[in-house]
C-alpha positions, 0 to 999 in steps of 0.5 A: 444763909442762902442766895437771894433771887431775883425776886427777893433781892428786888423786894429787898432794895426796894425795902432799903429805898425806903429807908434813904433818910436813914441810911444817909443820917448812919453814915454820921453814926459810930460802928458800935451804935449802928450795929443796934440799927443793922439788928433791929432793921435786918433780923425780920427780913433776914430771918425769912430767908435763912438756911440754918435756924435755931429755936430756942425754949421760953426760959432760954429767951431771956438770957439770950436777949441779954447777951449770954450764949445759947446752952442746949438746955435751952434749944428747941429745935434745930435746922437738920444737918446745921454744921459747927461755925455756921451763922444761924438766925435765933428764934423763939419757939413761936417764930418771933426772930430774937437775934444772931449767932454761931454755932458751937457744935454741929447738929449731930455733936449737939446730940452728945453735949450736956445741958449746960454746953454752950451750943451757939455763940451769941453774936447779936440780938434784939435787946441790944437797942435796950442795954445800949439805949442810953449810948445810942444817940 
């Protein structure tokens, strides 16, 4: 991810200030449950500024949202020159942020892979909140 400009940093902290009461309550929440809150809150804001992004086809959205890795067959497009083992934001083809991942291969290497080869390792997604809703609070 690229560093934020001073204006972007100010905007981010202003938005965080609005959620002060939520942050205070988060101190008493376990780390596993807090990850779900962080994904829902941060994803929309970080997706705007991410240096590396991957867009997945509609048929790949549900497998990713159920916690699976992304295979080459589900790749819609990718930021040019994305290196291997780099954090990426996963987006739908309609630019809706879906989650975070780590590339398994570089953009150059992905061209030679089979359709069933993993290209992005799943880290977190917006579906986690729904999957773990009964254990969050």
